[in-house]
C-alpha positions as a Markdown table, in Angstrom:
| # | Residue | x | y | z |
|---|---|---|---|---|
| 1 | Unk | 27.9 | -7.2 | -14.2 |
| 2 | Unk | 30.1 | -10.0 | -15.6 |
| 3 | Unk | 31.0 | -10.5 | -19.3 |
| 4 | Unk | 32.8 | -13.2 | -21.2 |
| 5 | Unk | 35.0 | -11.7 | -23.9 |
| 6 | Unk | 36.6 | -13.6 | -26.7 |
| 7 | Unk | 39.7 | -11.6 | -27.7 |
| 8 | Unk | 41.2 | -12.4 | -31.1 |
| 9 | Unk | 44.5 | -10.8 | -32.1 |
| 10 | Unk | 45.8 | -10.4 | -35.7 |
| 11 | Unk | 49.3 | -8.9 | -35.8 |
| 12 | Unk | 49.8 | -7.0 | -39.1 |
| 13 | Unk | 52.3 | -8.6 | -41.5 |
| 14 | Unk | 55.7 | -7.0 | -41.3 |
| 15 | Unk | 55.4 | -6.0 | -37.6 |
| 16 | Unk | 58.8 | -6.4 | -36.0 |
| 17 | Unk | 59.3 | -8.9 | -33.2 |
| 18 | Unk | 60.5 | -6.0 | -31.0 |
| 19 | Unk | 57.2 | -4.2 | -31.5 |
| 20 | Unk | 55.2 | -7.3 | -30.7 |
| 21 | Unk | 57.3 | -7.9 | -27.6 |
| 22 | Unk | 56.7 | -4.3 | -26.4 |
| 23 | Unk | 52.9 | -4.5 | -26.8 |
| 24 | Unk | 52.8 | -7.9 | -25.1 |
| 25 | Unk | 54.8 | -6.7 | -22.1 |
| 26 | Unk | 52.6 | -3.6 | -21.7 |
| 27 | Unk | 49.5 | -5.9 | -22.1 |
| 28 | Unk | 50.7 | -8.2 | -19.3 |
| 29 | Unk | 51.4 | -5.2 | -17.0 |
| 30 | Unk | 48.1 | -3.6 | -17.7 |
| 31 | Unk | 46.3 | -6.9 | -17.2 |
| 32 | Unk | 47.7 | -7.1 | -13.7 |
| 33 | Unk | 46.4 | -3.6 | -13.0 |
| 34 | Unk | 42.9 | -4.4 | -14.3 |
| 35 | Unk | 42.9 | -7.6 | -12.2 |
| 36 | Unk | 43.9 | -5.7 | -9.1 |
| 37 | Unk | 41.0 | -3.3 | -9.8 |
| 38 | Unk | 38.6 | -6.2 | -10.0 |
| 39 | Unk | 37.8 | -5.9 | -13.7 |
| 40 | Unk | 39.6 | -9.0 | -15.0 |
| 41 | Unk | 38.5 | -12.0 | -13.0 |
| 42 | Unk | 39.9 | -14.9 | -15.1 |
| 43 | Unk | 41.8 | -15.5 | -18.4 |
| 44 | Unk | 42.1 | -18.7 | -20.4 |
| 45 | Unk | 43.3 | -20.0 | -23.7 |
| 46 | Unk | 40.8 | -22.1 | -25.8 |
| 47 | Unk | 41.9 | -24.6 | -28.4 |
| 48 | Unk | 44.0 | -22.7 | -31.0 |
| 49 | Unk | 44.9 | -23.3 | -34.6 |
| 50 | Unk | 48.6 | -22.8 | -35.5 |
| 51 | Unk | 49.6 | -19.2 | -35.3 |
| 52 | Unk | 46.2 | -18.1 | -33.8 |
| 53 | Unk | 46.1 | -15.7 | -30.9 |
| 54 | Unk | 42.8 | -16.0 | -29.0 |
| 55 | Unk | 42.0 | -15.5 | -25.3 |
| 56 | Unk | 38.8 | -15.9 | -23.3 |
| 57 | Unk | 38.4 | -13.4 | -20.5 |
| 58 | Unk | 35.9 | -13.1 | -17.6 |
| 59 | Unk | 35.4 | -9.4 | -17.0 |
| 60 | Unk | 33.5 | -7.4 | -14.4 |
| 61 | Unk | 32.1 | -3.9 | -15.2 |
| 62 | Unk | 29.2 | -1.7 | -14.2 |
| 63 | Unk | 27.8 | -1.8 | -17.8 |
| 64 | Unk | 28.8 | -2.2 | -21.4 |
| 65 | Unk | 30.1 | 1.3 | -21.6 |
| 66 | Unk | 32.6 | 0.8 | -18.8 |
| 67 | Unk | 33.5 | -2.6 | -20.3 |
| 68 | Unk | 34.3 | -0.9 | -23.6 |
| 69 | Unk | 36.6 | 1.6 | -21.8 |
| 70 | Unk | 38.4 | -1.3 | -20.1 |
| 71 | Unk | 38.9 | -3.2 | -23.3 |
| 72 | Unk | 40.0 | -0.1 | -25.2 |
| 73 | Unk | 42.6 | 0.6 | -22.5 |
| 74 | Unk | 44.4 | -2.7 | -23.2 |
| 75 | Unk | 47.5 | -2.3 | -25.4 |
| 76 | Unk | 46.7 | -5.4 | -27.6 |
| 77 | Unk | 43.5 | -3.7 | -28.6 |
| 78 | Unk | 45.3 | -2.1 | -31.5 |
| 79 | Unk | 45.5 | -5.5 | -33.2 |
| 80 | Unk | 42.6 | -7.2 | -31.5 |
| 81 | Unk | 38.8 | -7.7 | -32.0 |
| 82 | Unk | 36.6 | -8.4 | -29.1 |
| 83 | Unk | 33.3 | -10.4 | -29.0 |
| 84 | Unk | 31.4 | -9.7 | -25.8 |
| 85 | Unk | 28.8 | -12.0 | -24.2 |
| 86 | Unk | 26.8 | -10.5 | -21.3 |
| 87 | Unk | 26.3 | -12.9 | -18.4 |
| 88 | Unk | 23.5 | -12.9 | -15.9 |
| 89 | Unk | 22.9 | -14.6 | -12.5 |
| 90 | Unk | 22.0 | -18.3 | -12.5 |
| 91 | Unk | 20.2 | -19.6 | -9.4 |
| 92 | Unk | 22.5 | -22.6 | -9.2 |
| 93 | Unk | 25.8 | -20.6 | -9.4 |
| 94 | Unk | 28.1 | -21.9 | -6.6 |
| 95 | Unk | 29.6 | -18.5 | -5.9 |
| 96 | Unk | 26.6 | -17.1 | -4.2 |
| 97 | Unk | 26.2 | -20.1 | -1.9 |
| 98 | Unk | 29.9 | -20.4 | -1.2 |
| 99 | Unk | 30.3 | -16.7 | -0.6 |
| 100 | Unk | 33.7 | -16.6 | -2.4 |
| 101 | Unk | 35.0 | -14.0 | -4.8 |
| 102 | Unk | 34.0 | -14.5 | -8.5 |
| 103 | Unk | 37.5 | -15.2 | -9.6 |
| 104 | Unk | 38.3 | -17.8 | -6.9 |
| 105 | Unk | 39.4 | -21.2 | -8.1 |
| 106 | Unk | 38.4 | -24.3 | -6.1 |
| 107 | Unk | 41.3 | -26.4 | -4.7 |
| 108 | Unk | 40.9 | -29.3 | -7.1 |
| 109 | Unk | 43.5 | -30.0 | -9.7 |
| 110 | Unk | 42.6 | -30.9 | -13.3 |
| 111 | Unk | 41.6 | -29.2 | -16.6 |
| 112 | Unk | 39.0 | -26.4 | -16.7 |
| 113 | Unk | 36.2 | -26.5 | -19.2 |
| 114 | Unk | 33.4 | -24.2 | -20.4 |
| 115 | Unk | 30.1 | -25.9 | -21.2 |
| 116 | Unk | 27.4 | -24.2 | -23.2 |
| 117 | Unk | 23.9 | -25.6 | -22.6 |
| 118 | Unk | 20.7 | -24.9 | -24.4 |
| 119 | Unk | 17.6 | -26.4 | -22.8 |
| 120 | Unk | 14.9 | -27.8 | -25.0 |
| 121 | Unk | 12.0 | -29.3 | -23.1 |
| 122 | Unk | 9.7 | -31.4 | -25.3 |
| 123 | Unk | 6.3 | -30.1 | -25.9 |
| 124 | Unk | 3.7 | -31.8 | -23.8 |
| 125 | Unk | 6.1 | -32.5 | -20.9 |
| 126 | Unk | 4.0 | -32.4 | -17.7 |
| 127 | Unk | 4.8 | -29.4 | -15.5 |
| 128 | Unk | 5.5 | -31.6 | -12.5 |
| 129 | Unk | 8.1 | -33.5 | -14.4 |
| 130 | Unk | 9.8 | -30.3 | -15.3 |
| 131 | Unk | 9.7 | -29.0 | -11.7 |
| 132 | Unk | 11.1 | -32.2 | -10.4 |
| 133 | Unk | 13.9 | -32.2 | -12.9 |
| 134 | Unk | 14.8 | -28.6 | -12.1 |
| 135 | Unk | 14.8 | -29.4 | -8.3 |
| 136 | Unk | 17.1 | -32.4 | -9.0 |
| 137 | Unk | 19.3 | -30.2 | -11.1 |
| 138 | Unk | 19.8 | -27.7 | -8.3 |
| 139 | Unk | 20.7 | -30.5 | -5.9 |
| 140 | Unk | 23.1 | -32.1 | -8.3 |
| 141 | Unk | 24.9 | -28.9 | -9.1 |
| 142 | Unk | 25.4 | -28.2 | -5.4 |
| 143 | Unk | 26.9 | -31.7 | -5.1 |
| 144 | Unk | 29.3 | -31.1 | -8.0 |
| 145 | Unk | 30.2 | -27.7 | -6.6 |
| 146 | Unk | 31.0 | -29.3 | -3.3 |
| 147 | Unk | 33.2 | -31.8 | -5.1 |
| 148 | Unk | 35.1 | -28.9 | -6.7 |
| 149 | Unk | 33.9 | -29.8 | -10.2 |
| 150 | Unk | 31.4 | -26.9 | -10.8 |
| 151 | Unk | 33.1 | -23.5 | -10.4 |
| 152 | Unk | 30.6 | -21.0 | -11.9 |
| 153 | Unk | 27.3 | -21.0 | -13.7 |
| 154 | Unk | 25.6 | -18.2 | -15.6 |
| 155 | Unk | 22.7 | -17.6 | -17.9 |
| 156 | Unk | 23.3 | -15.7 | -21.1 |
| 157 | Unk | 21.5 | -12.3 | -20.9 |
| 158 | Unk | 20.5 | -12.4 | -24.6 |
| 159 | Unk | 18.4 | -15.5 | -23.9 |
| 160 | Unk | 15.8 | -13.9 | -21.6 |
| 161 | Unk | 14.0 | -17.1 | -21.1 |
| 162 | Unk | 17.0 | -18.5 | -19.3 |
| 163 | Unk | 17.3 | -21.5 | -21.6 |
| 164 | Unk | 21.0 | -20.9 | -22.5 |
| 165 | Unk | 23.5 | -21.5 | -19.7 |
| 166 | Unk | 27.3 | -21.2 | -19.5 |
| 167 | Unk | 29.2 | -23.3 | -17.0 |
| 168 | Unk | 32.8 | -23.3 | -15.8 |
| 169 | Unk | 34.0 | -26.7 | -14.6 |
| 170 | Unk | 37.2 | -28.5 | -13.5 |
| 171 | Unk | 37.8 | -32.3 | -13.8 |
| 172 | Unk | 40.4 | -34.8 | -14.9 |
| 173 | Unk | 39.7 | -34.9 | -18.6 |
| 174 | Unk | 36.9 | -34.5 | -21.3 |
| 175 | Unk | 35.7 | -38.0 | -20.8 |
| 176 | Unk | 35.0 | -37.3 | -17.1 |
| 177 | Unk | 33.5 | -34.0 | -18.1 |
| 178 | Unk | 31.0 | -35.7 | -20.3 |
| 179 | Unk | 30.2 | -38.2 | -17.6 |
| 180 | Unk | 29.4 | -35.4 | -15.2 |
| 181 | Unk | 27.1 | -33.7 | -17.7 |
| 182 | Unk | 25.3 | -37.0 | -18.3 |
| 183 | Unk | 24.7 | -37.2 | -14.5 |
| 184 | Unk | 22.6 | -34.0 | -14.6 |
| 185 | Unk | 18.8 | -34.6 | -14.2 |
| 186 | Unk | 18.1 | -32.4 | -17.2 |
| 187 | Unk | 20.7 | -34.0 | -19.4 |
| 188 | Unk | 18.1 | -35.6 | -21.8 |
| 189 | Unk | 16.9 | -32.0 | -22.6 |
| 190 | Unk | 20.3 | -30.4 | -23.0 |
| 191 | Unk | 22.2 | -29.6 | -26.2 |
| 192 | Unk | 25.7 | -29.0 | -25.0 |
| 193 | Unk | 29.1 | -27.9 | -26.2 |
| 194 | Unk | 32.3 | -28.5 | -24.3 |
| 195 | Unk | 35.4 | -26.3 | -24.6 |
| 196 | Unk | 38.6 | -27.4 | -22.9 |
| 197 | Unk | 40.6 | -24.5 | -21.5 |
| 198 | Unk | 44.4 | -24.1 | -20.9 |
| 199 | Unk | 46.1 | -21.7 | -18.5 |
| 200 | Unk | 46.8 | -18.2 | -19.5 |
| 201 | Unk | 50.1 | -16.7 | -18.1 |
| 202 | Unk | 48.2 | -13.5 | -16.9 |
| 203 | Unk | 45.2 | -15.3 | -15.3 |
| 204 | Unk | 44.5 | -13.6 | -12.0 |
| 205 | Unk | 43.7 | -17.0 | -10.4 |
| 206 | Unk | 47.4 | -18.0 | -10.7 |
| 207 | Unk | 48.8 | -14.5 | -10.3 |
| 208 | Unk | 52.3 | -14.7 | -8.8 |
| 209 | Unk | 52.8 | -18.4 | -9.7 |
| 210 | Unk | 55.2 | -17.3 | -12.5 |
| 211 | Unk | 58.1 | -14.8 | -12.4 |
| 212 | Unk | 57.2 | -11.3 | -13.5 |
| 213 | Unk | 59.7 | -11.5 | -16.4 |
| 214 | Unk | 57.9 | -14.6 | -17.7 |
| 215 | Unk | 54.5 | -12.9 | -17.5 |
| 216 | Unk | 55.8 | -9.9 | -19.3 |
| 217 | Unk | 57.0 | -12.0 | -22.2 |
| 218 | Unk | 53.6 | -13.5 | -22.9 |
| 219 | Unk | 50.0 | -12.4 | -23.5 |
């Protein structure tokens, strides 16, 4: 199963820079190990307030028990709290059709974004209208995946009716991201939230793009 984990770190006041550096170095090394084992698929930084430490991670584990063991093994866990969101398969997820590994990044350049969708179909909408919109949505997401914009799509397991969706995208900027969302056939029924993402030095998708010493110095 896949999980999105929001990891927030609070270093205790008075902690020495040497201690922080040691934990960060061990965190970077262990993250590489977990990525090699297929447990950490991607890492990003969301927008941060000054002095805030927060990371978004896409993890793979057999179940919540194994995920907790993985998270507990990470050195920064001594100062960190983790918020876990369980992800489920979405029928329009590009990975299944493209037959590429879950952590693979398409070749397009640009900024990555998370989008959170909640579908609210108005009462009384004819079933045929809903079916046509869903079919159009599937076609449009395939087009966007082929263009390198749509990377992944999941439903949130806690919403068993499938009405809450999480998407990972890549495009030039937030204005273009909004234009893409407006092009979706179901856009009139969607309540969305867009989160811009910035690269994380230990992201497995760019593993090896920075010297090992640079990776060890950041988390």
